[in-house]
N, C-alpha and C positions, 0 to 999 in steps of 0.2 A: 568252918561254916559258911564263907561263902556258895562252896559247893551243897552243901547242905541244903540253902535256903534254896538255890536256882532249882536244885534235884524234887523238892518239897513243892516250888511254883509247877515245873513240871508236870507231877504227878498230880496236882489241884486242877492242872491245864486237860489233861488224862480225864480226869473222873467228869469234868465240866462239860468236855466233848460227849463221854459214854453218856451222861446223864442228859443232856440238853440235844445234841445231834446221834443218836445210837446208831442210825443208820450212815453216817457220813463218811465211809471208809467204803460201806458197800457201794457206796450211790456214785463215790469217786470211780471203784472200781470199772464200774458197768461203764461211766461214762467215756474212759478210757480204752475200754473194749472195744465201742461203739465207734469212736475215731480210729482206733485199728483197723477194723476192717471198713470201714471209709476209703482209708488208706490204700488197703488191698484192693479195693476195686478199682479205687482211681490208677492205681498201677495195672492192671488187667485190662480197662481199657482201654490204657495208652496199648498194651499188645494188641488192641481188637477184639478184646471180648466185650462187647457192648450190649448184646439181648439175652434174653433167656436160650432162644438156640443156639448161640454161640459158647453158652457155659455145658452147654448139653456135649456141642460138638467136642468142647475142648477135654469133657472128663471120657468122649469115646474115642480121643486119640489117646488119653493119657493111662487111662486103663478098660482097653476095649474088653478084655476078659471077666471085667468084675459081673457078676449079678446085678442087674438093674432091678428088674420086675421080677418077683414070684407072684404066681398067679393058678390059682389050684393046684393042676400039677406041674405047670410051664414054667421054665426057668429062664429069661430073657436076658442075656446081658447086655452093655452098651453097645455093644459093637452090632451085636442082634436087630435094637431097635433103631439102632441109625441106620443097618442098609435095609431093615423094613422101611421108615421112613422115605428111604429114598425109591422103594417100590411106589408108594403110595404118589409120591411126586412126580415119578417118570409115569404111571399110568393116569392121572390127572393134565398134566404138560399134553400126552399123547392121546389120551380118548376126548378131553375139552377143551375147553375154551379161555381158562382159566388162565388170571395174568397177576401179576404184581398190582396188589389195593384193592382187587376183589374180596368182597367180603363174604366168607361161605358161613352156613351153619350149619353145629355139626350137636346132632342128636342122639347119642352112644352113651351105652351104660357103663358103670364099670368094668373096664378090661382092657388087657395090653394097646388093645387097637384105639382105644381111644387116644392115649400116649402117640403112638408108630402115625395116625392119622393126620393130629395135628402138628405134630412137628415136621410131617411132608409137609401140610400146605404152608407152614411156615418158611419150610425151604424154599415157594413159591413166590413167598410174600405176601400172602393172602393175609389178611382180617381173621380171626375165624371168631364166630360170637357160639356162646355153650348154650344149648338149652335145655330147659329141665327136663328130665326126665318123667318127673311126675304131671308134666302139662296136659291141661285135656284141649281138648278141639280146638274152642275161642282163644284161648290162651295161646297157644301155640300159635296158630294165624296171626296172631295181634305181635307175639315176638320174632315171627317169621317178617313181616310186612313191615317192623317199626325197627329192626336195625339194617333191613336194604339190604338181606343174602339175594343170592339168583341161585345159589346152590345150597343144597342142600345134604349132608350124610347122616345118613340113617343106620342104628343097627340090626340087625338082622331080627334082634327078639323085639325093637320096637315099632316095625314095618304098619302094625296093624293102627300104631296112634295117627300115622301118619297117611294111612287111605281114608280115615272120616275126613279129611279137609282136603285130600287131594283136588276134588275141582276146584277147589278157589285156589290150591298152587297152581294147576293149568293154567288158570285164567292168568295169573303173575308171570308167566312164564319160568319158571321157579324148575331146575335141573336137579331130578332126586337122585341121589346114587345110595345102594341100599351095600352093607358091607357083607357080602355074602357072595356065592358062585353064582348063584341063580337069582334071575328078579322075580317078585311074585305077579306082575303083570306088564305089558309093555310102559307102563306110567314110568316103572322105576329102572337105573343104569346098574347092574352087578358090577361091582367092584373087583374080586377076589381075585376071579375067573382071570381079569386083564393085571391083576397086581401076580401072578405068580409068572407067566411072562417077561416081568421088566426086571429090569438091570437092576441090583443094590448099590450100583456105584456110585461115590459121592456125584450130586450134578456139576454140571459143570462152571457153572457161576451161580454162587448165593447171593440174595440181595442184601443191597447196602441199607445200612439202618440208621434213622433219624435218633438218637436217645431218648427226644423231645419228644415223637411223634407215637401214635395209635399204634398199639398191638393187639389186642384182644376186645372181644365183649364181652360183659358178663352181665345177668342180668339182676337187677336186684327188685325186691319189692315197690310196688310204684303208690305210691303216697294217695294217686288220686284217682284209683283204679288197676286197672292190670302192669304187669310188669315195666321197668325201663330200662332200657341196653345202658350200662355205664362203660364210657371208653378207659380201657387200662393202657396206659403208656407203657414203653419199655422199662420207663427208670424205674415205675412203679414196680412193674415186673420181676426186676432187680434186687431192689430194694426186700422185695417177699420173699425172695430167698436166705435172706439173713437170718428168718425167723429161727430155725432147727439150731442153725451155728451158734445163735445167739443164748440160747438156751441151753448148750453145753455141747449140744451132740456133737460126732465124730464119724470121722469114714468107714470105722471100725461097726458103728452102729447097724440093728436091720430094724426098720424104720414100718411100724403095720400102721396101714393106712383103710380106717373103712368106711370115712366120709365119700361124699359123693365126689366125683370130680369136676362137675358143671360151677361148681362153687369158687369161691378163691381160696380159701380155706385149704383143701385139698388139693389144688391144681398148681395154684403160686406158693402156697408158704409149704404144703406138703411134698406134693414131688418136686415142686423147685426146691425146697430144703433137700431132698435126697439127691440131686444133681448137682448144686453147689457144694453137696460132702461129696461127694463121689459115693456116696452109701447106697445100700441097697433097699429097695421097697417090697414089703410085704400085701400086695392090693389084693383086697376083698370085694366081691362083685355087692354083695350089703352086708354091711355089722348086724352079727346075732352073737347076742348075750349068752345064748348058751354054746355057740363056738369061740369066743374072743381067747378066752384063755388057753386051749387047747391050741389054736392057731399059736397065740403065744410059744407054746412050750414048743410046737412041734417045729416050727421054723426058727426057733432062740432068740425072739424078737427080745429089743433092749432099747426101744421109744416108740411109744402110742401118740399118735394124734385122738384129740378127742372133741367133743364140745359137752359141755353140761347136763345134755339129756342121755348123750351116751354114760356117762359114769353114772347117774339115778339106774339107767336101768342093771348094770352091770353089780350094782349095789343091793339092790331088790330081790337079783337072779338066787335061787339056792346055791349052796355051796359045790363047788366042782372041786376036785384034788388038785387038777391044772393053776388054779389060782394063787397057790402059795409054794408053787415049784417054777412056777419061770424065774426070767432072767432081766426082768423090764424092769429100768432103774429111773425114766423120766416119762412122765405126761405133760403131755404141750397141749394149749388150744385155749379154749374161751368158754365162756359161759356157765362154770363151775359153783354151784352155791357153796355157803360156808359148811352146812350141814353133811350134805351129800360128800365134802371133800375130806373131812376129819375122816367121818366113816371110809372113803375111800382107803386112805392111805392105814388106818386103824388093821380094816380086812386084806388089803391085798399086798403089805407088808413095805419094805422101805423104799414107797419109791418117793423121786423131787415132783415137785406139781409146778408143771410154769402155767401162769394163767395170764392170756395177752389182752387185748382189745384191737382190733383195727376193724375198716372198714372197704368195702370194694372200689369206692368212687375217690377216696384222696387217702394220703399217704399219710394222714396221722395214726400213730398207733402206740401201745404203751404195752410194757410187760412187768410181772412182778417178779420180779430177780432175787428175791428174799424168801423166807420160810413161812412168814406171816400168811396167816388163809384168812380169805375174803376178799383181800383187794385186786387189780387189774392190772396196777402200774405206781409207777411212784409219781410225784410233782416237786422234787427238790430241783434247789437250785441249778447243778448238773444237766438234770433230764430236760428242764426248760429251754438250756444252752441249745441244747442238743435237737428238739422239737418244742417248739412254742405254741403255745395253747392259753385259749381263757375258760372261764365258766362265767357264762354270764347268768343274770337276773332275769327273770320271766313272769308275764303275767300270767299266775294260776288258772283263768279262763281260758285265755287265747293260744297260749302256750310260746307267744311271741316274745322276740326279746324286748325288757323293758327298758322304756325311751328315757332320760331327762328332758326339761322342756328347750336344753336345746341342740335337743335331736339325739346326743351321746347316749352309750349301751354304760350299763352298768357291773360289775366283778361283783359274786357273791362275798359271801364271811367266809371265811374257815367254817366246815362243819352243815354247810346248807349247801343242797344240788342247783347246780343251775347248766344252762343249755353250755356243750361243749363246742365252741368255735375254734378252727384252726387259720391262722395269718394264710392267704396263697401266697405262693415261694416257690423258686426254681424245683426246691426239693420237695415241695407239696403240693405238685400241681391238682388241678381239677377239670379233668377234658369232657364234662357235659355228657349227659346221655344222648344218642344216635339220634337225630332224626327230631329232636325235643327241645328247643330255644326255652322255651318257657318254662319245663321243666329244670331245666339245667340253672337259668335265673332263680330260681324260685329257692334254690339250696346255697343260695349266693347272699351275704349279708355285709352293705354299702353303710360307711361314714361311720364303723363304730366304735371308734376312741376319737379319731380327728378324718377331715375331708378329704376323701378321696382312698383311705382303706378298705380293704377286701377282703372277706372271711366265709369258711367254708363251714354253712351250718351241720353240722351233723346229725341233730335231731333227737340226741343223747341226751339223755341226764344224767350228771357224775355228783359224786360229793367229794371235798378235798379235806382230809381230816386234819387233827393239829398235830400227828406226826408225818404229815407230809405223804400218807399214802391217799391212791384216787380209788371210788367206788363207784359201781355202776348203780345206778337206782335205777332208774326207768325208761323206757322209749316214748318217745311223745310224737304226735304228729296221729295220722290214720292209718298207725301198722301196728302190729304186735307179733311178740315172735313165739312159737309155739312147734317142738318138735325140731326144733334145729332149724325151723323154717320160716321167713318172712308173711304175715298173711296181712294183704290189704281188706282193710274193714269196706271199701269202697266196691272195692271188686265183689266182696261175699256180698256186700248188701243190693247190689244190679241183677246176680242171680236169683236172691231169695225174690227181689221184685218181679221174677217173669213167672212165678207161678202164679195160679189161679185163682188161689183162694187168698192169697197176701197184697194188701191194700200196701203198704210203705213197712220198710226195715229199719234199723239201726242197729250198726252189729256193734261188737267193742270185746277188747279180751278182759277175760277177769283171772283173778289168781283163784290157785287149788291148791291146799295144802301140799306139801311132796314132790310138785313140779317145776321145773324150772317154768319161763314165759310165762305165757297167758293164754289160758283156754279161748274158744270164740263161744261168744254167746247175743244174741239176736232180741230184740225186743221189738217186736214184732204186734202190726195195724191187720187184724183182718179185715177182708172186705166185707161188707152188708150181706148179712144172709148166709154166710159160709162158715164153715167149720174148720178146725186143724185137720189135717190129713197128713200122718205123719208117717206114712210111709209113702205117700205116691212125692212127700219132701225130699225124702231119704232116697228115692231112687233118680230124682231130679240132680241132688247133689254131688251122686257117685257118677252122672255123666258128667255133669260141668265145674268140678273143683277137684284138685287132689285131698286124700283123708285130713290132711294134717288141717287146711284151712275151712273143715266145716263145723257149723256151731254146736258145741254139746250141748249147749242149753238154750231154753225159749223162754222167751217174759211176755204173755200176752197184752196188750195195752189196748185203752180205749182210743187214744191218741199220742201220735208223738208232738214232741216240741218240739218245731222245725223255724224258730226266729230267732234273732241274733245271740241268744242264750242257749244253742243249740249246743255248744261244747261243755257249756254247763252242764247239761240236762246228761248228755254221754258219762261225762264224770259221776254223776248222782249215781247213776246206771251203773259204772264201775265197781263204786264205791259200796254200792249195795250188792255187787255179785250175784250169787245164785241163792243167796242166805232167806229162808221161810219165811223169819222170825220180822225180816224189815221190810217185808211187800206184800199186801194183798191180791197182787196182779199173782193168775195163775202161771206156775213155770214147768218148762216142759225138759224133760233125761234125752238123750241118743242113746238108746239102747239099741247096738251094733247089733247083739245075737238077735234080737228079733227085727231089727232092719223097722223101725219106729220111733217115733219120740212119746214119751211116756208121761205121764204127769209125776212131777220130784216128789217125794213124799217125805217124813220124815226120817223114817225108817234108810232112803236110798240116798238122802242126802246126807243121814251120818256113814252110811258104808263110803261114801265117795272119800269124805272128809278123812277118814280113818284109814282111806287105800284099800279099802275090801273091795270095792271097784277101781278096776284099775280105767284109765284113759287114753 
């Protein structure tokens, strides 16, 4: 009877654990996996593998003939890319004055030479700054000037972008190299003709790396105007490479990457994850919904990297036979909405979804390693051990963290959205933005819970529910996300302000049924005796902003409220959106086929909401 009582007690305990803490074992399992990964990382660091480049060179030695990059009809092994990057390094060493510590801007589309040029520059000890290939003249110039690059390497297909700003580039004495056999003018240096004659042998000496130092510059949307160049440290880069392994991928996987390499997701998590595993990457110049599953079947793809937008395009695309004939077992990424998630799994077969959350600037990140649809991660006891963070109560008008009379911040209740902040530690560094102490300081919160503590403010609202799941709630501040890119409302406002008939503009993001993120909308005040000229505005936007930043809707107002309740006014505008029933103000919609802003009518509104009109 003693054994019976103990057995019954044990059963009761198991039953209680299942009911009260159903994810206890999954959380513990993931925590132990993370600890094992960190131990492996420390062991490889003791063997001298301490940087992204070291990891690549290790794979090139270990698996020289393993296919690394498959791109269109080319297949490059780890050894091929190693040798080609040596050639680039030797060409720069011979033909330019580049040296360790120099910042080099790279403006290249998705192609194998993006990786070869980047690794070649790493071999010289240069810090590479990735430029967005959708940048327009003003933004491109700002990025070049703010990151401090004195050399620009541009892809052959993007030369026209650089030609627009050549006079300014020459004024700043920036050397321009084009990844081509010939140069379009004497202002460009051709690179491939030099590379052909270079040795592919390993460089005599590779630069020593301090794990706490800068590795890369990646641009993030500026909350006060143009993009900011975030410093990415070597430690952050190495930690990012863990994403695919932590999702369960292995060296036998073939990983399909269609996301742009100038973003952290594709370059550090995607390519970096492939390198860490010694896996093969199928690289696509640009995502194509019609080609996606065909490519997966053709190249026997087993893992795909996504952003929510990409999954929605696939779900909305007409059926193709390949969508059920593929071998994909894992889709890993971020920004996937629950409705698209469910539809994606139902339609495309038993694909495991691994939804995560991460930032370019800091090492705070989450991963939903369960099969629960919707969350971005877990907030259990074990998770907080390895990744400390807090969700803070905020002022709904200013979005600033609320403080008590004694000046301390407050934690939110379970089920209440709060600002995600993370303490700065050796593992969670924030290296700041290039050339912008003010912007860097703005991301830090001081004296949060006690005097002298410092937290990184992500600017994102997250929600922690009663089952310890974390959900992305919203992005705050002056940016919103659309088409997988961050849009700066200040930058768009400035661009609109340059149009001769616009007196003032207030830009914000609005939700559209069936779409991730927010579509751009602008409340504008026209100058006296001026009318809205939609075609002229459209042509101006084409010249000045990438398509994802164009406002889809306009709201014509008599005046903008720019008093201290400006934020409140913006919130009211956001809430009202482009709903015709809640405002008397004339609303306009961007009809790209007509290259014009047309009056938003009830039928057009209904077609947008029902998904008949695509944005």
